[in-house]
C-alpha angles and dihedrals in degrees: 000000000000114000109233095192097103097036090054090048089051090049091053090054090048090050095052092046091048093052090052091046092057092048090050094047095050093043094049092045091053094043091055094041093049092048098046107017088214125124088205091058088055090046089058088067089059091046090055091061097063091035088058089048091055092049095048110028100061087071106017095073090062089051095046093055090052105044140062101277094200093057091044091053092050092050093048093049092052092046093049091048092056094046093048091050089056096057098084089052095055112104101203135053096229090057090050088057090050094052091044088053092053090049090050091051090055090048091049089058095041096056099058089039091054091046091055091047093049093048091053093045099047121062116234095249091057100043098092092052091044091051089049090051089047090054089049092052091047089049091054087054090048089054102037096039096062090043090054090045091051091048092049091049088053094047098035140339139300091264088063088057089052091058090052089059092050089054090049090055091053091049090050091053091053092051093049088051089067093052121099126257112254100173114119098167116107112201119229120232099268137126117258100235143145093274091060090049091049092050091048092053088051090052090055094046092048091050091049092052091052093045103038095161092055090051091046094052091047090050088055087054089051090049091053090050092047094054094043093050094049095044093044089057087071096045100093093041092049094047095048103028101039106022089035097218123159127249091257092049090049089055089049090050090055090047089058087051084058090051089057091051091049092052092048093045093050090052090047093050096047095043099034093124093049101049117082115222094235091054091050090053096044102043094034092056098044096046092046088057090047089055091057090050090053092046096052090043092055121116097194147009096281096056090042088056090053090053097049092047090055089049093048094046095046101041091063090062092048094047094046091050097045095044094047091048090049094049093046098048108032114074111244090226091069099024095107092051094041094052093043095051094048091043089059089057089046092049094052091054092044090056093048096046095042092052090047093048094045093047096051091042088059096049102032119021135303094225095050095048093044091051095047091048091049092052090051088051089052090054089054088052090056090051090051092050093051093046099048091043090058092044093053091063087082092045088244094150092055094057 
């Protein structure tokens, strides 16, 4: 029987990091919003995330597939912790954006590295349950993080919440230190240069051409991420500027989002063997989009709660399905490069759509733009449902 000692230890590190990440995200959003009063200024924070991905992922995938991923994850956690701790000491807003960009670069490297590590650590038959547990742990962070942030705002200030996230990064690094090494690749004595990166990109493109369905499903995953990132950039501005809720109530709203994720994650964990991957992807995507439609249609706090709970509940199914599919169908030997190349494409579209959404939200109306974007996301969900339903006729998702 598979020993869950190390996976559970890894999940605890993910949970601590996730709690800190929510505290950091909410605090930084409110710091920028309180200082500028502009939804576009907040949207810049979300633009920095994909921009950092573009700047780091065209080369980081080649590095990830050639180094000890455990050691890399520890180094990145420590580095992020130090950078986050510096944010409250920075005197100007432009410098805050610069440091946030550097933190996002480290995160852009950490995510594909952790995916490679998890895939090597967890046997194929246990991945769907592990991903469901991972969603559950993340949901706890989504619920506890905003509560902690709200409490810190009540007791102190947003900078205090920033320090909590820095501490969470250090704790995560300590936990990863006690995990086993899973790297089997031994790098040859060669310089890490542009030619290697170019050849690695060609490897990914050649694999994608030979496995078009794998690439197509992963592009749907990217599309889901693109819409969520762009629409989420308006969330704080819509909640505070249109629904007129307080900082504490906003934190509570996000906590209820976490409740939705917990409910979905528990169902995923318990019924992991019963849910087919294609159904998780299809229904998870379309109902997540429906939740955004409900949220941006809301006229008050109660209906907004209904929308975020639908989003939280549904996104766990989509994430579990997509991640399990990705781990089962992309060879672990190229997984770092594959994820990094496609994440660059994803990042470019996130930047474009986020700028577009933020710009029109400033000159038209936040509600209208959020609602139109959500409806477009819903159309993507229908496309995903049709596509995975056809693909399942050949039992592709059960391979």
